[in-house]
C-alpha positions in Angstrom: 26.1 -108.3 -177.0 27.9 -105.7 -174.6 25.9 -102.3 -173.2 28.9 -100.7 -174.8 27.9 -101.6 -178.3 30.8 -104.1 -178.5 30.7 -107.9 -178.2 31.0 -109.1 -174.7 34.6 -109.3 -173.4 35.5 -112.8 -171.0 39.3 -111.5 -171.0 40.3 -109.0 -168.7 42.1 -106.0 -169.4 45.6 -106.1 -169.0 46.1 -102.5 -168.3 49.1 -101.6 -166.0 51.3 -104.4 -166.6 52.8 -103.0 -169.7 54.6 -100.4 -168.5 56.7 -101.5 -165.3 60.1 -100.9 -167.0 59.2 -98.9 -170.0 61.4 -100.5 -172.8 61.4 -104.2 -173.5 65.0 -105.8 -172.7 66.0 -107.8 -176.2 66.1 -111.3 -174.9 69.3 -113.8 -175.5 67.2 -117.3 -174.9 64.5 -118.5 -176.9 62.7 -116.3 -179.0 58.7 -115.9 -178.3 55.9 -114.6 -180.2 52.6 -113.5 -179.3 49.5 -114.9 -181.5 45.8 -113.8 -181.2 43.0 -115.9 -182.5 40.0 -113.3 -182.9 37.4 -115.6 -184.8 36.6 -114.8 -188.5 36.6 -117.2 -191.5 40.0 -118.8 -190.8 38.3 -119.7 -187.5 34.9 -121.0 -189.1 33.6 -124.1 -190.9 30.8 -124.1 -193.4 27.7 -125.2 -191.9 24.5 -125.7 -194.1 24.1 -122.5 -195.9 26.8 -120.6 -194.4 30.0 -120.4 -192.3 30.4 -120.4 -188.6 32.6 -120.2 -186.1 34.1 -123.5 -184.9 35.9 -125.0 -182.4 37.3 -127.9 -184.0 38.7 -125.5 -186.5 40.5 -123.4 -184.1 42.4 -126.6 -182.6 43.4 -126.8 -185.9 44.7 -123.3 -186.0 46.3 -123.5 -182.9 48.1 -126.5 -183.5 49.4 -125.3 -187.1 50.5 -122.3 -185.4 52.6 -124.5 -182.6 54.1 -126.8 -185.1 55.3 -123.8 -187.6 56.9 -121.8 -184.8 58.1 -124.8 -183.2 59.8 -125.9 -186.3 62.0 -122.8 -186.1 63.1 -122.9 -182.5 60.3 -120.1 -181.9 57.7 -120.1 -178.7 54.3 -119.6 -179.2 52.2 -117.7 -176.9 48.6 -118.0 -177.8 45.5 -115.7 -176.8 41.9 -116.0 -177.2 40.8 -112.1 -176.3 36.9 -113.1 -176.5 37.0 -116.8 -175.9 36.2 -120.1 -178.2 35.9 -120.1 -180.9 35.9 -115.7 -181.2 33.7 -113.6 -183.3 33.2 -112.6 -186.7 34.8 -109.1 -187.2 31.5 -107.6 -188.1 30.9 -107.6 -184.6 34.2 -106.2 -183.1 34.3 -102.4 -182.3 36.6 -100.2 -181.3 36.7 -101.1 -177.5 38.1 -104.3 -178.8 40.7 -102.7 -180.7 41.9 -101.4 -177.3 41.7 -105.0 -175.7 44.1 -106.1 -178.7 46.3 -103.0 -178.5 46.5 -103.9 -174.5 47.3 -107.7 -175.3 50.0 -106.7 -177.7 51.6 -104.1 -175.8 51.6 -106.7 -172.6 53.3 -109.5 -175.0 56.1 -107.1 -176.2 56.5 -105.8 -172.7 57.0 -109.6 -171.4 59.5 -110.3 -174.2 57.5 -111.2 -177.3 59.4 -110.5 -180.3 56.2 -110.1 -182.7 52.7 -110.4 -182.9 50.6 -112.5 -185.5 46.7 -111.6 -185.3 44.2 -114.0 -186.8 41.0 -112.0 -187.6 38.1 -111.9 -189.8 38.7 -110.1 -193.5 35.7 -107.8 -193.1 36.8 -105.4 -190.6 40.6 -106.2 -190.8 41.5 -103.2 -192.6 39.8 -101.0 -189.7 41.8 -102.9 -187.0 45.2 -102.9 -188.9 44.4 -99.0 -189.4 44.0 -98.7 -185.3 47.0 -100.8 -184.6 49.5 -98.9 -186.8 48.3 -95.5 -184.7 49.0 -97.5 -181.7 52.4 -99.3 -182.6 53.5 -96.6 -185.1 57.2 -97.0 -185.7 57.3 -100.2 -183.9 60.7 -102.3 -184.7 58.6 -105.6 -183.8 56.1 -107.1 -186.4 52.3 -107.1 -186.0 51.0 -109.0 -188.7 47.2 -109.6 -189.4 45.6 -112.2 -191.7 42.8 -114.5 -192.4 41.1 -116.0 -195.0 38.4 -115.7 -197.4 37.3 -119.4 -197.6 37.0 -121.8 -194.5 39.3 -124.3 -193.8 36.8 -126.9 -195.0 36.4 -125.5 -198.5 38.3 -126.6 -201.4 40.6 -124.7 -202.6 41.2 -122.9 -199.2 43.6 -119.8 -198.7 44.0 -120.0 -195.0 46.6 -122.2 -195.3 48.7 -120.4 -197.3 47.8 -116.8 -195.3 48.3 -118.6 -191.8 52.2 -119.7 -192.8 53.3 -116.7 -194.8 52.1 -114.4 -192.0 54.1 -116.7 -189.5 56.9 -116.4 -191.5 57.0 -112.5 -191.9 56.8 -112.7 -187.7 59.4 -115.2 -187.2 61.8 -113.2 -189.4 61.1 -109.9 -187.3 60.2 -108.1 -190.4 58.9 -104.8 -188.2 55.9 -102.6 -188.5 51.9 -102.9 -188.8 50.9 -105.3 -191.9 48.2 -106.9 -193.0 49.6 -110.0 -194.8 47.1 -111.4 -197.7 47.6 -113.7 -200.9 51.6 -113.5 -201.1 51.8 -109.8 -200.0 52.3 -107.4 -197.1 49.9 -104.6 -197.0 50.7 -101.3 -195.0 48.3 -101.3 -192.1 47.4 -97.6 -192.8 46.9 -98.2 -196.4 44.9 -101.4 -196.3 41.5 -101.4 -198.0 39.5 -104.4 -198.7 38.7 -104.5 -202.3 37.3 -107.8 -203.2 34.4 -109.6 -201.3 35.3 -113.5 -201.8 38.3 -113.5 -204.2 41.8 -114.6 -202.3 43.3 -111.3 -203.5 41.3 -109.4 -200.9 43.2 -106.4 -200.0 45.0 -103.6 -201.9 47.4 -100.9 -200.7 45.5 -98.0 -201.2 47.8 -95.1 -202.6 50.5 -97.2 -201.4 52.9 -100.2 -202.4 52.6 -103.8 -201.0 55.7 -105.5 -200.1 55.7 -109.0 -201.8 56.9 -111.7 -199.6 60.0 -113.4 -199.6 60.0 -117.2 -199.2 63.3 -117.3 -197.6 61.8 -115.0 -194.6 61.9 -116.9 -190.9 63.0 -120.1 -192.6 66.3 -120.2 -190.1 67.4 -118.7 -186.9 70.3 -117.0 -189.4 67.5 -115.8 -191.7 66.2 -113.0 -190.0 66.1 -109.1 -190.1 67.8 -109.4 -186.5 71.1 -109.9 -188.5 71.0 -106.3 -189.2 72.0 -105.4 -185.6 68.8 -103.1 -185.3 67.7 -102.0 -181.8 64.5 -104.0 -181.2 63.5 -102.6 -178.0 59.9 -101.2 -177.9 58.3 -98.6 -175.7 54.6 -97.1 -175.8 54.3 -93.5 -177.4 52.4 -91.4 -175.3 49.0 -91.6 -177.0 49.1 -95.4 -176.5 49.6 -95.2 -172.8 46.6 -92.5 -173.0 44.4 -95.3 -175.2 45.1 -98.0 -172.5 44.9 -95.8 -169.4 41.2 -95.1 -170.9 40.5 -98.4 -171.8 37.5 -100.1 -174.0 34.7 -98.4 -172.9 36.5 -94.6 -173.9 36.7 -95.9 -177.4 33.3 -97.3 -178.0 31.8 -94.1 -176.4 34.0 -91.9 -178.9 33.0 -94.1 -181.9 29.4 -93.1 -180.9 30.2 -89.4 -181.6 31.3 -90.3 -185.3 28.6 -89.8 -188.1 29.6 -90.9 -191.4 27.4 -89.8 -194.8 27.6 -91.6 -197.9 26.8 -89.1 -200.6 24.3 -90.3 -203.6 22.8 -87.9 -206.4 19.2 -86.5 -205.5 19.3 -87.6 -201.4 19.7 -84.9 -198.5 21.3 -86.3 -195.2 19.8 -85.4 -192.0 21.7 -84.8 -188.6 21.2 -84.8 -185.0 23.0 -81.6 -184.5 25.2 -83.5 -181.6 28.0 -85.1 -184.1 31.3 -84.3 -183.2 32.9 -85.8 -186.5 31.3 -85.9 -189.5 32.8 -87.9 -192.2 31.3 -86.6 -195.8 32.1 -89.5 -198.5 31.7 -87.4 -201.6 32.7 -87.5 -205.0 36.0 -86.8 -207.3 38.3 -84.8 -205.2 35.8 -84.3 -202.2 32.8 -82.8 -203.6 29.3 -82.8 -202.6 26.1 -81.2 -203.8 25.1 -77.9 -202.9 22.3 -79.1 -201.1 24.4 -81.7 -198.8 26.6 -79.2 -197.8 23.5 -76.6 -197.3 22.2 -79.1 -195.0 25.4 -79.4 -192.9 25.5 -75.6 -192.4 21.9 -75.5 -191.3 22.3 -78.7 -188.9 24.6 -77.1 -187.1 24.0 -73.3 -187.1 23.9 -71.7 -183.6 25.4 -75.0 -182.4 29.2 -76.5 -181.7 30.3 -77.4 -185.0 31.8 -81.0 -185.7 34.9 -81.9 -187.3 34.4 -82.5 -190.8 36.4 -85.4 -192.4 36.1 -84.7 -196.3 36.5 -87.8 -197.9 35.7 -89.5 -201.6 34.3 -92.3 -203.1 37.2 -92.3 -205.7 39.8 -94.1 -204.0 42.8 -93.0 -205.7 44.8 -89.9 -205.1 45.1 -87.0 -203.1 42.0 -85.0 -202.6 41.1 -81.5 -203.1 38.1 -80.7 -201.6 38.3 -77.1 -202.1 38.7 -77.7 -206.0 35.4 -76.9 -207.3 33.6 -73.8 -206.0 29.9 -74.4 -204.4 30.5 -78.1 -204.5 33.8 -78.6 -202.7 33.0 -80.1 -199.1 36.2 -77.8 -198.3 33.5 -74.8 -198.5 32.6 -75.5 -195.4 35.5 -73.8 -194.0 34.5 -70.6 -195.0 31.1 -71.4 -192.9 33.6 -71.6 -189.5 33.7 -75.9 -189.8 36.9 -77.5 -189.3 37.7 -79.2 -192.2 39.9 -82.2 -193.0 41.4 -83.3 -196.1 40.9 -87.4 -196.3 44.6 -86.9 -198.5 45.2 -90.2 -199.9 44.4 -92.6 -197.0 41.5 -95.1 -197.4 38.3 -94.6 -195.2 39.1 -97.5 -193.1 42.3 -95.2 -191.7 40.2 -92.2 -191.5 37.6 -93.6 -189.2 40.2 -95.2 -186.9 42.3 -91.7 -186.9 39.0 -90.2 -186.0 38.1 -92.8 -182.8 41.9 -92.5 -181.5 41.9 -88.4 -182.0 38.8 -88.8 -179.6 40.2 -90.9 -177.0 43.5 -89.4 -176.8 42.7 -85.7 -176.8 39.0 -84.8 -177.2 39.4 -81.5 -175.8 41.6 -80.5 -178.9 41.3 -83.3 -181.4 42.9 -81.5 -184.5 46.1 -81.8 -182.7 46.1 -85.6 -183.3 44.2 -85.3 -186.7 46.6 -82.9 -188.0 49.6 -85.5 -187.8 47.9 -87.1 -190.9 45.4 -84.8 -192.2 45.6 -81.5 -193.8 43.4 -78.7 -192.6 41.4 -76.8 -195.0 41.8 -72.9 -194.5 
């Protein structure tokens, strides 16, 4: 483990290589795509009582990727950002997200027309949310996939997910998505809803795109036939993220504290939190005792940004709907309170990290692009 709290980073950052010419030229030769093998169950084998990352499985994955894209006249550039065989996604942190962002941006700058990310399922939705913020509006596909079962398990789901996700990348379908179980889940809406079942992800308060088997089958069967502009350039915010690097993202995450409300419990605080995510009930409620403990902890000191969330996953939240117990009532005590709206918790956490990295002196300018401040 690194001192910053994330896994060790054998691959150096590629910052500075992405932005020399600003915009990627559209290639007229052989199409190239970028493939990152980060680890996870899809790169693991079952050994004894549990699954472990496995180098032989990684070799099988790499061969399958090369064959699949090669059959379609597409060149796959393979990258192992954290060595072989990679890491369980539970160990990945925002610093790793920045490294992955940098690698994708560099690949796009070098002419790759899409990115396929093989990733563990535990934190895939967090990574997808982060990438959706950095590649917002991308005309190029950024597709994450993985598996719930190892390749030596029968039946296994990794082969289906790998081939489906690769076919989406080959088709040029734009945007950041998780591909799983024949569905595309928007990166900003993804939530892991099942622990083991192959249908692992739901589109929280959104809609999946159902896979079309014809995507990417032939050169003439891609969305590029539409004549759209497929050039890409990083946003100002993405440039800021890459300029500050992984250590800034790891430090940002340390300033975020999450409180999960349960009946009868009362949270404690250090008083130094900069972001306080409160996962309450219903519309965004918490007990009077919990809200009072927040008020007391930050009396006479700098108040954190309050992320008013709910254990109720559906619908737009209303944290000021109920007097006395609504998390939105903290606004009357001088806190900046942000409504979760209808986004999943994974996106809210990624957004807070993003805001703290990009604009720590005024995070509300970033939070306010997606969330509603409660007055």
